[in-house]
C-alpha positions as CSV (number, residue, x, y, z in Angstrom):
1,X,-14.6,1.6,2.5
2,X,-11.3,-0.2,1.8
3,X,-8.6,-1.4,4.1
4,X,-5.0,-2.5,3.7
5,X,-4.2,-6.1,4.6
6,X,-0.7,-6.3,3.4
7,X,2.0,-4.0,1.8
8,X,5.4,-4.4,0.3
9,X,8.0,-2.1,-1.2
10,X,7.8,-2.0,-5.0
11,X,10.6,0.4,-6.0
12,X,10.9,4.1,-6.0
13,X,8.0,5.6,-4.1
14,X,5.7,2.7,-4.9
15,X,4.0,0.2,-2.7
16,X,2.3,-3.1,-3.6
17,X,-0.8,-3.2,-1.5
18,X,-3.3,-6.0,-1.0
19,X,-6.7,-4.7,0.0
20,X,-9.6,-6.5,1.9
21,X,-11.2,-7.5,-1.4
22,X,-8.0,-9.5,-2.4
23,X,-7.2,-6.9,-5.1
24,X,-3.6,-5.9,-5.4
25,X,-2.6,-2.4,-6.5
26,X,0.7,-0.7,-7.2
27,X,0.4,2.7,-5.5
28,X,2.9,5.3,-6.7
29,X,3.1,8.0,-4.0
30,X,5.8,10.1,-5.7
31,X,3.4,12.9,-6.5
32,X,1.5,12.7,-3.2
33,X,4.2,13.5,-0.6
34,X,3.2,17.1,0.0
35,X,3.1,18.9,3.4
36,X,5.2,18.8,6.5
37,X,4.2,15.3,7.7
38,X,5.2,13.8,4.4
39,X,8.5,15.6,3.9
40,X,10.5,12.9,5.7
41,X,9.1,10.3,3.2
42,X,11.0,12.0,0.4
43,X,14.1,10.3,1.8
44,X,13.8,6.9,0.2
45,X,15.4,5.1,3.1
46,X,12.7,6.6,5.4
47,X,10.0,5.9,2.9
48,X,10.9,2.2,3.0
49,X,10.3,2.0,6.8
50,X,6.5,1.8,6.4
51,X,4.4,-0.8,8.2
52,X,0.7,-1.8,8.1
53,X,-1.2,-0.7,11.1
54,X,-4.1,-3.1,11.4
55,X,-5.8,-0.9,14.1
56,X,-6.4,1.8,11.4
57,X,-6.1,-0.5,8.4
58,X,-3.6,1.5,6.4
59,X,0.1,2.0,5.8
60,X,2.0,4.2,8.4
61,X,5.5,5.5,8.8
62,X,7.6,6.0,11.9
63,X,6.7,9.7,12.1
64,X,3.0,8.7,12.2
65,X,2.3,9.8,8.6
66,X,-0.4,7.8,7.0
67,X,-2.8,7.9,4.1
68,X,-6.4,6.9,3.9
69,X,-6.8,3.4,2.6
70,X,-9.5,4.6,0.2
71,X,-7.1,7.2,-1.2
72,X,-4.4,4.4,-1.7
73,X,-7.0,2.3,-3.5
74,X,-8.1,5.1,-5.8
75,X,-4.6,6.2,-6.8
76,X,-3.4,2.6,-7.1
77,X,-3.1,0.7,-10.4
78,X,-4.7,-2.8,-10.3
79,X,-2.2,-5.6,-11.0
80,X,-3.9,-8.7,-9.6
81,X,-5.4,-10.5,-6.7
82,X,-4.3,-12.7,-3.9
83,X,-6.0,-16.1,-4.0
84,X,-6.2,-18.6,-1.2
85,X,-6.3,-22.2,-2.4
86,X,-6.4,-25.0,0.2
87,X,-4.6,-22.9,2.7
88,X,-1.9,-21.9,0.2
89,X,-1.7,-18.2,-0.8
90,X,-0.5,-17.3,-4.3
91,X,-0.4,-14.1,-6.4
92,X,-2.4,-14.1,-9.5
93,X,-2.5,-11.7,-12.5
94,X,-6.2,-12.0,-12.9
95,X,-7.7,-8.8,-14.2
96,X,-11.4,-7.8,-14.1
């Protein structure tokens, strides 16, 4: 099981998410906003209001919409990892 550690806005309906394994994935949710709970997310201004809820380890929106971290991991495209070096964090483009 995966969990979200960090997320940032990546343009359009995309999020850049760092998972527990330090893997970073770009998750394009444009084709996954179906159903009443996700309807408000089609408004880009509302979509951008996401936060990471560390109690449930995933991304959530103000209307309590959320997606499984495993789903986010599966649909995301790997772009790199977050490395921690001597207390300093930096993004890498390392691919496996």
